N, C-alpha and C positions, 0 to 999 in steps of 0.2 A: 850592085852598082857602083861602080867606081868612086872613091870616098874624093878626088877631086870635081866629079860631078858634085856631088852632095856641099862640098864648100859651096862650090856657084850658083847653086840652088840657095843657098843661104844671102850668098850676094846679093842676088838678082833681089829676094824678098827684101834687103834691106832696100837697094835699090826704089822697088817698086814703091815702098812704103815715104822714101822722101819724096818720089814725083807726084804720089797723092797728096800728100801734104802741101806740097808747091802749087797743084789745083785747088784746093781747100780754100787756101790764103789767098789764091787771085779771085777768087769768086767775096771773100769775104772782105779783100780790101777797095773791090768793085761796089758790093753795098753799100759800103760806108761813103763811097761817092755819090749812089745815089739820093744815101738820107741829103744829103747836103745840094743835089741839084733836083730830088724829082722826076728825074730822066726817066720815062716810061718805057722806052725801048730799052736801055740797060736794065733796069729793073727786068723786064719780061725775058734778056737772054738769060740771065744771070737764073732765073725762076727754071724758066726750060731745059737748064743743064745739067740739073739735079739729077738726073735721070744718069747722066754718066760717071759722075760720082758713085752713085749707089751701085751700077756696075761694076765699078772698081775694085768698090770696095767688097762686095760679094767675090770677086775673082782672088784677092789677096787672102780673104779669111779661107776659102777653098785651098789654097795653096798652103796657107798653114794649115791644115787637119790634114793634106798628105803628107808635109815632110814629119807631123807626129807621126801619123797611122804606118806608113812607109818606113821613114828613117830611124824611126825611134830615136830622135836626137838626147844625149843628156846634158844634164850637169847645166853652163852656161850657155851651148845651144838651146835646149828646151828653153831657158827661160828667155832668151831672145825670140825665138818664136811666139810662144805664149803672149810676152808684150809687146808684139807687132799684132798679135791678134787682137789684143786689146787698143792699141793704138788705132789702129785704123776704123774702131768703131766710134773714136772720138774726132777721128777728123771724116769721117761722116756726118757726125752730128754738127760739126763748124758749118759745113756744106748746108745741113739743115738750116742754122741758124743765118747762113748768108742771104739764105731764099727770103725768110724771114723779114731781115731787114730790108732786102730790096723791095719786099711789097710795103712794108709801113712807110717807106721813101716817097713809094710812088704813090700812095693814100696821102701823106703829108705833105707834097706835090712842092718839096725844096722850101718848105716857110717853117721849118723846124725852129722853135723861140729859145734852144739852148744848145750853147756848143759841145756837140758830145765826140767831136774829133781826139780831141788829147785821151779822150777815156778809149774811146776804138784802138786808138793806135797802141796804146799801154797794154792793152788784151791783143794785138795782132803779134805785136813783139815777143809776149810771153811765149806765145803760140810756136813763133818764127826761135826762136830761143830754146824752147823745148825739144824742138824738131832737131837741132844744130847739138843738142846734148845726144840724142837718139844715133844720131850720124855718125857723130863721133867718138860716143862711147864716153862722155864727159860727164862721170857725176857731178861735179862741182857746177858744173853750168844748170843742171838741171836741180839741184838743190836752190841755187838762185832764182829760180824762176817760181818756186813754192814761195821763198821769202816775199817778192811782188805783191802775191794774191790780195793782202791786207790792203796796200797802198790802192789793188785796182775795186776791191770793196768798198771802202773809204769815200773815193770818188765818185762811186755809182751812188753809194748813202745819200751825199751831197748833192747829188745830180737830180737825186729822186726828190728830193726835197725840196728843192728849189723850183721842180716840178709843181710840186703840191702848195707850194706858198704861192707861186703865179696864178694857180686857180684860187685860192681862197682872196687873194688881191686883187683879181680881176685881172691880172695883168696878161692873162694867156692872149687876149683878144677881145673884140665887141660882139663876135658871134653869139648866137642863142644858147644858152646854158646847157641844152643837149649836144650839140658841136662841140662845144668848150670839153665837155667831158670827154666825149668821144679822144679830142686829140690828146687832151691828157692821160686819157687813158694808151694811147699809141704811144706817146713818150715814155710814159714808164715803162712800156712792155720791149721797147727801144732799148731803155738802159739794161732793162734783166736781161737782155739776148746777149749785148756787149760783154755783161758781166760771164752770162755762162760760158762762151768762148773763153772768157780767162780761165773759168774751170775746168776747162777742157785741157789748157795748157799745163794747169795743175797736174789733171789724172797723167797728161803723159809723161811729164817731167818724173812724177812717182814709178809709172811703171818701167821708166828707163832706170831709174835709180836700182829699180827690184833686179832689173835686166844685166847691171851691173858688179852689185855688191850685193845679191840676193838677200836685198832688205825690204820685208813684204810691210812694214809697219803703217809706209803710208797707200797701200793702194785698198781700194775702196770703189 
């Protein structure tokens, strides 16, 4: 196969990973809206669209395998394909988190007692920046994403503590204790899943650093 075709395949792979990231993030931001509105129709659309992301993930995974098997890329090209292979796994899981958040928002019916928008925005922006680093081959931006993870973890910890404090003081609401416990549980897993979106951003940034600098110290 002519080398120009091989380079075209690498460029196509980069574009497809970026497009999958756009779709995953669209689903995530829509799910954050559902947390605030409880819109059941929007939640259903997000959950029903998960198959599209799963199929895209499998298609890109096959492309990566074919590139490695048929083209036998070396050095930086091999790191790029291997990193892309791992990054789409994180993108697919962000889509899963979006489905979870949409379901939680539907169950909470828009009456969420804590403002999760700041931490949700931080997690989403970390993913956006991690993908910008991948697309632009920008190691410095990738490092900045990992540096913000402690900030997200701290904000999630404070939000979880606030939720538990509300439970202990009865400030969550006047409903029976069983319903209160169920709501608190939903709020806590909401915070957990937002934090996991940030973890996926860190994974993407670490794999991007490996792709650019051949530094696998952050890969896990």
